[in-house]
VMD Tcl script that draws the C-alpha trace (Angstrom):
set ca {
  {-53.45 -194.89 228.97}
  {-53.13 -194.56 225.19}
  {-50.80 -192.48 223.09}
  {-52.43 -189.11 222.29}
  {-51.84 -189.50 218.58}
  {-53.52 -192.90 218.40}
  {-56.27 -192.75 220.94}
  {-59.78 -191.74 219.89}
  {-61.53 -191.98 223.23}
  {-62.09 -189.04 225.52}
  {-59.49 -189.87 228.17}
  {-56.54 -188.85 226.00}
  {-58.23 -185.65 224.94}
  {-58.79 -184.90 228.58}
  {-55.20 -185.61 229.40}
  {-53.89 -183.39 226.61}
  {-56.31 -180.60 227.42}
  {-55.54 -180.79 231.12}
  {-51.81 -180.71 230.50}
  {-52.19 -177.61 228.36}
  {-54.47 -175.75 230.71}
  {-54.32 -177.00 234.24}
  {-51.40 -179.38 234.45}
  {-53.75 -182.23 235.30}
  {-53.53 -185.92 234.46}
  {-56.71 -187.77 233.66}
  {-56.64 -190.51 236.27}
  {-53.71 -189.65 238.49}
  {-54.32 -189.89 242.20}
  {-57.75 -191.47 242.08}
  {-59.17 -193.60 244.86}
  {-57.30 -195.69 247.37}
  {-56.99 -199.41 246.63}
  {-60.03 -201.55 247.35}
  {-60.74 -202.16 251.02}
  {-59.19 -198.84 252.11}
  {-61.33 -196.97 254.61}
  {-62.54 -193.46 253.75}
  {-60.50 -190.73 255.38}
  {-63.48 -189.12 257.05}
  {-67.23 -189.41 257.44}
  {-68.91 -188.19 254.24}
  {-70.96 -185.05 254.26}
  {-74.60 -185.82 254.97}
  {-76.54 -183.19 253.02}
  {-77.69 -183.98 249.51}
  {-79.59 -181.86 247.04}
  {-83.09 -181.70 248.44}
  {-84.80 -181.61 245.06}
  {-86.20 -185.14 244.87}
  {-84.11 -186.06 241.82}
  {-82.04 -189.23 241.37}
  {-83.34 -190.85 244.54}
  {-82.18 -194.06 242.91}
  {-79.19 -194.25 240.53}
  {-80.05 -192.82 237.10}
  {-80.69 -195.38 234.36}
  {-80.55 -194.72 230.65}
  {-78.29 -194.52 227.61}
  {-75.28 -192.50 226.51}
  {-73.88 -192.74 223.00}
  {-70.18 -192.13 223.69}
  {-68.89 -195.66 224.28}
  {-70.36 -196.91 221.01}
  {-70.08 -193.93 218.65}
  {-67.55 -191.46 220.07}
  {-67.70 -188.45 217.73}
  {-68.44 -190.38 214.54}
  {-71.12 -189.24 212.11}
  {-73.48 -192.05 213.15}
  {-74.24 -190.04 216.31}
  {-77.25 -188.02 215.21}
  {-80.94 -187.40 215.81}
  {-81.92 -190.61 214.02}
  {-79.77 -192.68 216.36}
  {-81.04 -190.95 219.48}
  {-84.67 -191.35 218.47}
  {-84.01 -194.97 217.50}
  {-82.68 -195.66 220.98}
  {-85.80 -194.13 222.48}
  {-87.92 -196.38 220.27}
  {-85.98 -199.45 221.43}
  {-86.33 -198.50 225.08}
  {-90.06 -198.90 224.61}
  {-90.07 -201.83 222.16}
  {-87.58 -203.99 224.07}
  {-89.03 -203.39 227.53}
  {-86.09 -201.33 228.79}
  {-88.35 -198.44 229.72}
  {-90.49 -200.83 231.78}
  {-87.29 -202.13 233.40}
  {-86.45 -198.61 234.60}
  {-84.29 -197.05 231.90}
  {-85.34 -193.43 231.53}
  {-82.65 -191.08 230.20}
  {-81.51 -190.92 226.57}
  {-78.33 -188.86 226.81}
  {-76.27 -187.05 224.19}
  {-72.52 -186.88 224.73}
  {-69.88 -184.66 223.10}
  {-70.00 -183.41 219.49}
  {-73.69 -182.43 219.34}
  {-72.88 -178.72 218.84}
  {-71.09 -176.61 216.26}
  {-67.57 -175.50 217.20}
  {-68.61 -171.85 217.52}
  {-71.35 -170.05 219.38}
  {-73.65 -167.72 217.47}
  {-73.42 -163.92 217.50}
  {-75.40 -163.81 220.74}
  {-73.10 -166.30 222.48}
  {-75.63 -169.11 222.24}
  {-74.84 -172.77 221.59}
  {-75.75 -174.01 218.12}
  {-76.72 -177.65 217.53}
  {-74.90 -179.23 214.60}
  {-77.45 -179.01 211.74}
  {-75.98 -182.10 210.07}
  {-76.50 -184.24 213.15}
  {-79.61 -182.52 214.51}
  {-81.32 -180.76 211.60}
  {-84.39 -179.87 213.67}
  {-82.42 -178.89 216.75}
  {-82.23 -180.38 220.22}
  {-85.72 -179.40 221.30}
  {-87.25 -181.52 218.55}
  {-85.29 -184.53 219.75}
  {-86.31 -183.80 223.36}
  {-89.94 -183.60 222.29}
  {-89.64 -186.98 220.54}
  {-88.04 -188.58 223.58}
  {-90.58 -187.01 225.96}
  {-93.43 -188.30 223.82}
  {-92.15 -191.81 224.56}
  {-92.38 -191.13 228.29}
  {-88.58 -190.82 228.52}
  {-86.15 -188.01 229.31}
  {-83.30 -186.36 227.41}
  {-79.77 -185.69 228.63}
  {-77.04 -183.47 227.19}
  {-73.32 -182.90 227.63}
  {-70.87 -180.03 228.02}
  {-67.64 -179.33 229.89}
  {-66.75 -177.13 232.86}
  {-64.08 -175.52 230.70}
  {-63.65 -173.25 227.69}
  {-63.92 -176.24 225.32}
  {-65.30 -179.77 225.59}
  {-63.06 -182.82 225.51}
  {-63.15 -183.64 221.82}
  {-60.11 -182.33 219.96}
  {-62.37 -180.48 217.51}
  {-62.88 -177.89 220.23}
  {-66.61 -177.59 220.83}
  {-67.65 -174.79 223.19}
  {-67.57 -175.50 226.91}
  {-69.69 -173.73 229.52}
  {-67.02 -172.02 231.63}
  {-68.12 -168.40 231.82}
  {-71.42 -169.22 230.07}
  {-73.05 -171.32 232.80}
  {-76.30 -169.38 233.23}
  {-76.84 -168.84 229.52}
  {-76.13 -172.47 228.63}
  {-78.28 -173.80 231.47}
  {-81.13 -171.62 230.26}
  {-80.77 -173.01 226.73}
  {-80.77 -176.57 228.06}
  {-83.90 -175.92 230.09}
  {-85.65 -174.24 227.16}
  {-84.88 -177.26 224.99}
  {-86.41 -179.61 227.57}
  {-83.20 -181.18 228.80}
  {-83.60 -183.38 231.91}
  {-79.99 -184.42 232.62}
  {-76.61 -182.70 232.27}
  {-73.24 -184.47 232.13}
  {-70.64 -181.82 232.98}
  {-67.07 -182.75 231.98}
  {-63.68 -181.37 233.11}
  {-61.59 -180.54 230.03}
  {-59.94 -177.20 229.28}
  {-60.80 -175.97 232.74}
  {-58.09 -173.23 232.81}
  {-57.04 -174.32 236.27}
  {-60.14 -172.84 237.89}
  {-61.03 -174.49 241.19}
  {-63.19 -177.55 240.56}
  {-65.60 -176.92 243.40}
  {-66.18 -173.38 242.17}
  {-66.81 -174.50 238.58}
  {-69.23 -177.25 239.50}
  {-71.11 -175.17 242.06}
  {-71.60 -172.38 239.54}
  {-73.34 -174.78 237.15}
  {-75.38 -176.21 240.01}
  {-76.67 -172.71 240.75}
  {-77.27 -172.03 237.05}
  {-79.33 -175.19 236.66}
  {-81.33 -174.38 239.78}
  {-82.02 -170.88 238.47}
  {-83.78 -172.29 235.40}
  {-86.52 -173.76 237.58}
  {-86.41 -176.99 235.56}
  {-85.58 -180.27 237.35}
  {-82.31 -181.41 235.74}
  {-80.21 -184.30 237.06}
  {-76.63 -183.04 237.40}
  {-73.78 -185.44 236.64}
  {-70.33 -184.20 237.72}
  {-67.66 -185.69 235.47}
  {-64.30 -184.52 236.86}
  {-62.86 -188.07 236.89}
  {-62.34 -188.22 240.66}
  {-59.36 -185.85 240.52}
  {-60.56 -183.64 243.37}
  {-62.29 -186.38 245.40}
  {-65.81 -185.12 244.69}
  {-67.27 -187.77 247.00}
  {-65.96 -185.60 249.84}
  {-67.66 -182.35 248.75}
  {-70.21 -182.85 246.00}
  {-73.19 -184.36 247.82}
  {-74.89 -180.94 247.82}
  {-73.53 -179.98 244.39}
  {-74.50 -182.79 242.00}
  {-76.61 -185.92 241.97}
  {-73.70 -188.13 240.88}
  {-69.98 -187.76 240.38}
  {-67.42 -189.73 238.45}
  {-64.95 -191.50 240.72}
  {-62.44 -192.62 238.06}
  {-61.08 -191.99 234.61}
  {-62.95 -193.23 231.55}
  {-63.91 -196.86 231.24}
  {-62.95 -198.83 228.14}
  {-64.41 -202.01 226.73}
  {-61.93 -204.37 228.38}
  {-61.88 -206.68 231.36}
  {-58.86 -204.92 232.83}
  {-60.43 -201.46 232.60}
  {-63.65 -202.64 234.22}
  {-61.69 -204.37 236.99}
  {-59.49 -201.35 237.71}
  {-62.51 -199.05 237.98}
  {-64.34 -201.53 240.19}
  {-61.45 -201.58 242.65}
  {-61.28 -197.79 242.77}
  {-65.02 -197.36 243.32}
  {-65.64 -200.10 245.91}
  {-64.04 -198.28 248.89}
  {-66.26 -195.23 248.38}
  {-69.50 -196.90 249.52}
  {-70.06 -194.62 252.54}
  {-70.37 -191.58 250.29}
  {-73.31 -192.83 248.19}
  {-77.00 -192.55 248.91}
  {-80.33 -191.29 247.54}
  {-79.71 -188.21 245.41}
  {-75.88 -188.48 245.56}
  {-74.16 -191.40 243.86}
  {-70.66 -192.61 243.09}
  {-70.37 -192.97 239.31}
  {-67.79 -195.52 238.04}
  {-68.68 -194.56 234.44}
  {-71.01 -195.97 231.84}
  {-71.70 -199.58 230.88}
  {-69.75 -201.33 228.15}
  {-72.15 -204.29 227.99}
  {-72.58 -205.37 224.37}
  {-69.67 -203.50 222.79}
  {-67.70 -206.68 222.03}
  {-64.51 -206.30 224.04}
  {-65.58 -208.73 226.78}
  {-67.40 -212.05 226.92}
  {-71.03 -212.33 227.99}
  {-69.80 -213.84 231.28}
  {-67.65 -210.75 231.85}
  {-70.50 -208.45 230.86}
  {-72.77 -210.17 233.40}
  {-70.09 -209.51 236.01}
  {-69.87 -205.86 234.90}
  {-73.63 -205.42 235.16}
  {-73.88 -207.33 238.46}
  {-71.08 -205.39 240.11}
  {-72.32 -201.99 238.93}
  {-75.73 -202.91 240.33}
  {-74.43 -204.07 243.71}
  {-72.42 -200.80 243.87}
  {-75.62 -198.77 243.30}
  {-73.97 -197.24 240.24}
  {-75.80 -195.32 237.54}
  {-76.75 -197.76 234.76}
  {-76.15 -195.91 231.51}
  {-76.14 -198.24 228.50}
  {-73.11 -197.58 226.31}
  {-73.83 -199.82 223.34}
  {-75.78 -199.06 220.16}
  {-78.98 -200.95 220.90}
  {-79.87 -200.95 217.20}
  {-77.12 -203.55 216.77}
  {-77.38 -205.36 220.11}
  {-77.59 -209.13 220.43}
  {-80.32 -210.99 222.34}
  {-77.70 -211.80 225.00}
  {-77.03 -208.08 225.46}
  {-80.73 -207.33 225.90}
  {-80.99 -210.24 228.36}
  {-78.22 -208.76 230.49}
  {-79.39 -205.15 230.34}
  {-83.03 -206.11 230.89}
  {-82.62 -208.37 233.93}
  {-85.19 -206.79 236.24}
  {-84.05 -208.72 239.30}
  {-80.51 -207.38 238.95}
  {-81.83 -203.89 238.19}
  {-83.90 -204.07 241.40}
  {-80.63 -204.44 243.34}
  {-79.29 -201.26 241.77}
  {-82.55 -199.38 242.21}
  {-83.31 -200.39 245.79}
  {-84.79 -197.30 247.51}
  {-82.61 -197.67 250.62}
  {-79.78 -196.44 248.42}
  {-76.89 -198.32 250.01}
  {-73.80 -199.06 247.93}
  {-72.49 -202.58 248.40}
  {-69.41 -203.12 250.54}
  {-66.60 -205.66 250.42}
  {-67.15 -208.52 252.87}
  {-64.02 -210.41 251.84}
  {-61.45 -210.57 249.08}
  {-58.42 -212.74 248.50}
  {-57.04 -214.95 245.76}
  {-59.36 -213.28 243.26}
  {-62.43 -214.32 245.30}
  {-64.64 -211.35 246.13}
  {-67.78 -211.17 248.26}
  {-69.64 -207.85 248.00}
  {-72.89 -207.38 249.92}
  {-75.56 -204.68 249.64}
  {-78.14 -203.98 252.32}
  {-81.66 -203.77 250.85}
  {-84.67 -201.87 252.13}
  {-86.66 -205.05 252.87}
  {-83.86 -206.32 255.14}
  {-82.46 -208.79 252.63}
  {-78.93 -208.66 251.26}
  {-77.78 -208.73 247.66}
  {-74.59 -210.78 247.59}
  {-72.17 -210.83 244.66}
  {-69.76 -213.77 244.56}
  {-67.23 -212.45 242.03}
  {-64.32 -214.44 240.61}
  {-61.59 -212.10 239.38}
  {-59.30 -214.99 238.44}
  {-58.89 -216.87 235.18}
  {-60.00 -220.25 236.56}
  {-63.20 -221.41 238.26}
  {-63.12 -221.00 242.05}
  {-65.38 -221.80 244.99}
  {-66.42 -218.59 246.75}
  {-68.20 -218.79 250.08}
  {-69.55 -216.58 252.83}
  {-72.35 -216.80 255.38}
  {-75.63 -215.12 256.21}
  {-74.14 -213.61 259.35}
  {-71.07 -212.31 257.49}
  {-73.25 -210.33 255.08}
  {-75.23 -208.80 257.94}
  {-78.34 -210.97 258.18}
  {-79.83 -211.81 261.58}
  {-79.75 -215.29 263.09}
  {-82.48 -217.53 261.69}
  {-83.28 -221.22 261.33}
  {-82.77 -220.89 257.59}
  {-82.82 -218.34 254.77}
  {-84.19 -217.99 251.27}
  {-81.58 -217.61 248.56}
  {-82.59 -216.25 245.17}
  {-80.23 -216.60 242.19}
  {-80.82 -213.41 240.18}
  {-79.39 -214.74 236.93}
  {-80.92 -218.22 237.10}
  {-84.19 -216.80 238.52}
  {-84.54 -219.66 241.03}
  {-85.15 -219.67 244.79}
  {-83.71 -222.12 247.34}
  {-83.29 -222.47 251.10}
  {-79.94 -222.39 252.85}
  {-78.96 -223.14 256.43}
  {-76.71 -220.08 256.31}
  {-73.88 -220.91 253.94}
  {-73.79 -218.80 250.78}
  {-71.46 -220.48 248.30}
  {-70.97 -221.34 244.65}
  {-68.29 -222.44 242.23}
  {-67.96 -219.33 240.08}
  {-66.56 -219.58 236.53}
  {-63.52 -217.52 235.55}
  {-64.39 -213.80 235.44}
  {-67.94 -214.70 236.49}
  {-70.31 -213.41 239.15}
  {-73.07 -215.25 240.96}
  {-75.53 -212.62 242.19}
  {-77.86 -213.69 244.98}
  {-80.52 -212.12 247.15}
  {-80.60 -213.67 250.60}
  {-83.23 -213.08 253.28}
  {-84.24 -214.34 256.72}
  {-87.61 -215.51 255.44}
  {-90.02 -217.66 257.46}
  {-91.22 -219.23 254.19}
  {-87.82 -220.80 253.53}
  {-89.13 -224.39 253.79}
  {-91.33 -223.94 250.69}
  {-88.19 -223.88 248.54}
  {-85.84 -226.73 247.66}
  {-82.44 -226.86 249.34}
  {-79.60 -224.99 247.67}
  {-76.98 -227.36 246.29}
  {-73.41 -226.32 245.48}
  {-71.54 -227.99 242.65}
  {-67.76 -228.22 242.51}
  {-64.95 -229.94 240.66}
  {-61.64 -230.66 242.39}
  {-58.42 -231.46 240.59}
  {-56.55 -229.83 237.73}
  {-58.46 -229.29 234.49}
  {-55.16 -228.90 232.63}
  {-54.80 -231.98 230.44}
  {-52.16 -233.26 228.07}
  {-53.77 -235.02 225.09}
  {-54.18 -238.80 225.57}
  {-53.11 -238.50 229.22}
  {-56.05 -239.15 231.57}
  {-56.83 -236.55 234.22}
  {-58.38 -237.51 237.55}
  {-61.12 -235.17 238.80}
  {-63.59 -235.28 241.67}
  {-67.02 -233.69 241.47}
  {-68.87 -232.59 244.60}
  {-72.57 -232.03 245.16}
  {-73.19 -230.44 248.58}
  {-76.53 -229.73 250.23}
  {-76.35 -226.19 251.66}
  {-79.98 -226.22 252.74}
  {-81.84 -226.89 255.96}
  {-83.77 -229.69 254.23}
  {-82.44 -232.88 252.58}
  {-81.93 -233.31 248.86}
  {-83.40 -236.59 247.59}
  {-82.73 -238.81 244.57}
  {-79.48 -237.00 243.81}
  {-77.56 -237.79 240.64}
  {-74.58 -236.18 238.93}
  {-73.08 -236.26 235.44}
  {-70.00 -234.77 233.78}
  {-69.87 -234.25 230.02}
  {-67.09 -233.07 227.73}
  {-66.55 -232.31 224.04}
  {-67.40 -234.84 221.37}
  {-64.72 -237.53 221.18}
  {-63.52 -237.06 224.75}
  {-63.73 -239.93 227.22}
  {-65.39 -239.02 230.52}
  {-65.96 -241.99 232.87}
  {-67.03 -242.08 236.53}
  {-64.84 -244.06 238.90}
  {-67.27 -244.02 241.86}
  {-70.97 -243.61 242.60}
  {-72.88 -240.98 240.64}
  {-76.04 -241.00 242.76}
  {-77.31 -240.91 246.34}
  {-80.77 -241.64 247.67}
  {-80.55 -238.70 250.09}
  {-78.13 -235.94 250.94}
  {-78.66 -234.68 254.47}
  {-78.13 -230.97 255.13}
  {-74.39 -230.39 254.85}
  {-73.85 -233.74 253.14}
  {-71.76 -234.17 249.98}
  {-71.82 -236.66 247.11}
  {-68.26 -237.09 245.83}
  {-67.71 -238.74 242.47}
  {-64.38 -239.53 240.82}
  {-63.93 -239.08 237.06}
  {-61.29 -239.97 234.48}
  {-61.24 -237.43 231.68}
  {-59.18 -238.00 228.53}
  {-58.77 -235.76 225.51}
  {-58.07 -237.75 222.32}
  {-54.53 -237.97 221.03}
  {-53.80 -235.05 218.73}
  {-56.29 -232.69 220.37}
  {-55.03 -229.15 219.66}
  {-54.02 -227.01 222.60}
  {-56.75 -224.67 223.78}
  {-59.78 -224.39 226.03}
  {-62.69 -226.81 225.93}
  {-66.01 -226.89 227.75}
  {-67.03 -229.33 230.45}
  {-70.49 -229.36 232.04}
  {-71.26 -230.70 235.51}
  {-74.96 -231.38 236.11}
  {-76.92 -232.55 239.12}
  {-80.55 -233.55 239.40}
  {-82.33 -233.87 242.73}
  {-85.69 -233.46 244.42}
  {-86.84 -231.36 247.34}
  {-88.63 -233.06 250.28}
  {-91.94 -232.20 248.63}
  {-90.85 -233.87 245.39}
  {-90.04 -230.75 243.35}
  {-87.43 -231.69 240.71}
  {-84.37 -229.44 240.43}
  {-81.61 -229.40 237.81}
  {-78.43 -227.41 238.35}
  {-75.50 -227.10 235.97}
  {-71.99 -225.73 236.27}
  {-70.13 -224.81 233.07}
  {-66.38 -225.35 233.39}
  {-63.33 -225.12 231.19}
  {-60.62 -227.71 230.56}
  {-57.38 -226.72 228.84}
  {-55.35 -229.03 226.64}
  {-51.70 -228.17 227.18}
  {-48.23 -229.28 226.10}
  {-45.35 -229.79 228.55}
  {-42.78 -226.99 228.70}
  {-39.47 -227.54 226.91}
  {-36.45 -228.62 228.94}
  {-33.75 -226.04 229.55}
  {-34.12 -222.26 229.59}
  {-36.64 -220.60 227.27}
  {-37.77 -217.04 226.69}
  {-41.36 -216.68 227.92}
  {-42.07 -214.40 224.97}
  {-41.54 -217.42 222.72}
  {-43.75 -219.89 224.67}
  {-47.51 -220.42 224.37}
  {-49.57 -219.10 227.25}
  {-52.69 -220.49 228.85}
  {-54.34 -217.10 229.11}
  {-53.38 -213.45 228.81}
  {-55.15 -210.23 229.72}
  {-53.87 -206.68 229.38}
  {-55.39 -203.34 230.29}
  {-55.13 -201.65 226.90}
  {-54.40 -203.66 223.79}
  {-53.18 -207.27 223.88}
  {-50.09 -208.68 225.55}
  {-47.22 -208.22 223.08}
  {-44.44 -210.72 222.44}
  {-40.95 -209.20 222.37}
  {-42.23 -205.63 221.99}
  {-43.80 -203.04 224.26}
  {-47.54 -202.59 224.66}
  {-48.90 -200.25 221.98}
  {-52.45 -200.14 223.40}
  {-54.27 -200.85 220.13}
  {-54.03 -203.82 217.76}
  {-51.52 -206.63 218.12}
  {-48.07 -205.78 216.81}
  {-48.25 -202.03 217.37}
  {-45.57 -201.92 220.10}
  {-41.98 -200.70 220.02}
  {-38.74 -202.33 221.17}
  {-38.85 -203.09 224.90}
  {-36.97 -200.22 226.57}
  {-36.46 -199.59 230.30}
  {-34.25 -196.74 231.50}
  {-32.71 -196.38 228.06}
  {-31.78 -200.07 227.79}
  {-33.32 -201.96 224.89}
  {-34.22 -205.64 225.25}
  {-34.75 -207.97 222.32}
  {-36.92 -210.46 224.19}
  {-39.75 -210.25 226.67}
  {-43.42 -209.41 227.11}
  {-45.04 -205.98 226.89}
  {-48.24 -205.36 228.85}
  {-50.49 -202.62 230.21}
  {-51.73 -202.82 233.80}
  {-53.83 -204.51 234.92}
  {-52.40 -207.63 233.28}
  {-52.15 -211.36 233.96}
  {-50.34 -213.96 231.83}
  {-50.36 -217.64 232.80}
  {-48.08 -220.42 231.52}
  {-48.40 -224.18 231.97}
  {-45.28 -225.53 233.68}
  {-46.58 -228.97 234.62}
  {-44.47 -229.29 237.77}
  {-41.34 -229.53 235.62}
  {-39.81 -226.06 236.04}
  {-37.70 -224.38 238.71}
  {-37.18 -220.69 238.03}
  {-38.50 -217.55 236.36}
  {-36.23 -214.55 235.88}
  {-36.90 -211.14 234.30}
  {-35.77 -207.53 234.17}
  {-38.89 -205.52 234.94}
  {-39.95 -201.89 234.81}
  {-42.05 -199.19 233.18}
  {-41.39 -198.87 229.45}
  {-39.79 -195.61 228.33}
  {-42.45 -194.97 225.68}
  {-44.69 -193.15 228.18}
  {-42.08 -190.61 229.23}
  {-42.28 -189.85 232.94}
  {-45.68 -191.47 233.39}
  {-46.72 -194.84 234.75}
  {-46.62 -196.63 238.11}
  {-46.79 -200.41 238.29}
  {-45.87 -203.38 240.47}
  {-44.83 -206.86 239.29}
  {-45.74 -210.24 240.79}
  {-44.84 -213.83 239.92}
  {-47.23 -216.52 241.17}
  {-46.55 -220.25 241.41}
  {-49.99 -221.87 241.46}
  {-51.77 -220.03 244.32}
  {-48.63 -218.68 245.99}
  {-46.95 -215.34 245.33}
  {-43.35 -216.39 244.64}
  {-41.81 -212.96 244.01}
  {-42.82 -209.31 243.72}
  {-41.55 -205.77 243.44}
  {-42.69 -202.64 245.15}
  {-44.24 -199.84 243.11}
  {-42.01 -198.95 240.16}
  {-42.03 -195.69 238.20}
  {-40.50 -194.63 234.90}
  {-37.71 -192.87 236.80}
  {-36.40 -196.22 238.04}
  {-34.05 -198.52 236.10}
  {-35.03 -202.10 235.41}
  {-35.12 -204.35 238.45}
  {-34.13 -208.01 238.43}
  {-36.90 -210.32 239.59}
  {-36.39 -214.03 240.26}
  {-38.94 -216.55 241.50}
  {-38.62 -220.17 242.61}
  {-41.50 -221.98 240.88}
  {-40.41 -225.54 241.63}
  {-43.31 -227.99 241.34}
  {-45.85 -225.44 240.13}
  {-48.39 -226.53 237.54}
  {-49.06 -222.94 236.45}
  {-46.94 -219.80 236.63}
  {-48.59 -216.37 236.41}
  {-46.99 -213.02 235.60}
  {-49.13 -210.25 237.09}
  {-48.82 -206.46 236.82}
  {-50.89 -204.22 239.09}
  {-51.43 -200.46 238.79}
  {-49.54 -199.33 241.87}
  {-52.81 -198.29 243.49}
  {-53.34 -195.06 241.54}
  {-55.27 -196.12 238.45}
  {-53.96 -197.44 235.14}
  {-53.05 -194.27 233.26}
  {-49.89 -194.84 231.15}
  {-49.07 -198.07 233.00}
  {-46.93 -199.71 230.31}
  {-44.91 -202.52 231.89}
  {-42.17 -204.74 230.46}
  {-41.15 -208.27 231.42}
  {-37.80 -207.86 229.67}
  {-35.58 -210.92 229.14}
  {-38.25 -213.02 230.88}
  {-37.00 -216.61 231.02}
  {-38.31 -219.95 232.29}
  {-35.92 -222.70 233.39}
  {-37.22 -226.29 233.36}
}
mol new
graphics top color blue
foreach p $ca { graphics top sphere $p radius 0.5 }
foreach p [lrange $ca 0 end-1] q [lrange $ca 1 end] { graphics top cylinder $p $q radius 0.2 }
display resetview
C-alpha cells in the first residue's frame, strides 16, 4: 500500500518484517472477490469455552494513536471512563484493548515482558484493575513472531508463548490480539495453536483474536483455534480501504458463528477520513456482517455525531444477534448492494448499500431476503428509528456512499404502523448555472395500507429557483400508487461549480390519522460544459474523485499521502508528462454533457512499486462500461485503452484491485485525453 519509508501504520511494518523473515506480503492472496462461493464447507467445531458467543465489542487504540506517546495509561483509563459516561458500556462495548508499543523493547533478566514505565508507570495490572472496576475488560497485544510489528522491535511471543500467556493472565488480561510479524517462516497454524494452548493452560478466560491478515485462510482452520480471525490486511481511514475490505469479507459468511468470527479489522468511525454518511455505512455493514465492533477513534475527542453512530443500539443489536449469522449478499450490481442477515427472532436485517457516487434507488423483496409469505411485513428503519408496514417491497433511494439499514419481519401487527413510502428523484441533478434542469419527484406507497393527505416539497440552496410544474399533493395514495411531481430547478447565474444540497420531503397520514414526515437529502452539482477539441483529463475539473491511499494526483503518480507527493508517471520505464495517478480502489468522474465522443489513455501499474501491484482499468459512459482491461501487473507494459463515450453526460475512470486486495496497487491513466 504505502512506501515503507513514509508509512507509519502497521501494514508496512508487517510487509517489511514479512519480507525479511518469511517472504510474505501483507495482503497478497486474500479472499476471493465478493459473491465468490467458499471452496468447501467450513469446519463446524468452535472453541467450547463460552467466550465471544457474539462478536466482541470494545476499543483499540491503534487506529487513532499508532505508537505515539499519547497512548498511555491515562488514555486507556479515560476510554474506560467514557464507556460508562457515554452509555457505550450499556450499549454492549466491553473490551478496552491495548495495541502495540505497550512494552519495553527488551525482556527482563528472567525473560519476562516489561511494561513501558513511561506509558504505564504502575504496570498493566493496575490498568486492568481500573478497567475491571468499571465493569469492563482489558485486552492486550503481541505478535506470533520474535518481534511485534512496530519498527522499534518490541518483543513478540514466538518461543515465549506459555510464559507470556501466564503474565497476561496474572495481570488480569481478558483479550489477546495476536499479530503475525517477524514470524520466521514458522507454520501459521502451529504458531497460533501454540498460543491457544498457552492461554488455555492459564485457566483464565481470554478471548483470542488471530491477526494473520487472512494470508493462510484462517476461516478454513481456525474455528477451534481462536474466537476471531482477521480476514484482510489493515484497514485505513478511507472510503476505498473500507470498501475493499468489505468486498473481501462478504464471501466468508459461512465460516462465522458464535465463538468464531470473521474479523474485517477495527472501526475507523470518527477518525476524520470519511464523511458521517460513509461512517454510518461502515458501521452498518460491519454490523450486518457480524463483525467485531472495536472502536478505533480517541473517544476523548469524538464528536456527538460519532457517539450517535457508535451508540446506535438498534444497529448494535443486528451485530450482536445471538443466532450469530453473518449477512450474505442478496444482490449487487451498478454499485447497488443488498445484504441480508438472518436474525434469531426470524426477522431479517437488510442493508441497502450504495457504493456509487450518486444517489440510487435500491430495491429487494421480503421473499428475496428469506422471509416467509405474509399479507404484509413490518419494516423498521434502524437509523431513523421508525416503523412502517410494507406489502413486501423493500426499497429506498440511498444517498451516495450511504446505507439504509432495515429490520423486516413477518409480523401480524403490521397494520398498526403507517405504510412505508419511498421517495425518489428522476432526472439529472447536474446543472449548468442559469440553465433550468427538469426533475421529477416520486412518492410511492410501499405499504399494504393507503397513504392519505400526501404532499411533497423540494427545496434547494438560498437563491436557487425551485418550482413545481405539476401537482404536489394527493388525497390518497393506494398501495403501490405513486405521486409524480415535475420540478424546474435553476441555479443562479455565476454559481460556482461544486455540490449543493437539495431536500425532498413528503408529509402524509396513515389510515388511523398518524402524521408521518419523510425526507431525502440529495446532491445537485453545478458544472461547466467540457471544452471543444481534445483535452488532457489531468487538466480538467472532475465531479468527484476517490482513491485508495492518498488523493488522486494530476500529472504525477499516486504517493499515498498528501496531495503533490507523487513522482513522474512511469509505466514499464516510459515516463509520461500528463495523466492521472491513483491507488485502487479509485473512481474519477467527469462531466461531459453529451458533447464528447472519445476517451483514450495508456494504462498500467506505476513503476514506483517495483514488482508489486495488480489492477484493472474501466471506463464508464453513464451507466455503461465502455471499455476495460484485464488484470494488469507491473511486469506488463502500458496498454492502450479507448472508449466511445458519445452522448454520455458523465464519464468515469475506475480502477479495481484485480481481486487480490489493494496492496501496492498504484495505477496510472497516462496521457488520458477527452475528445469533444
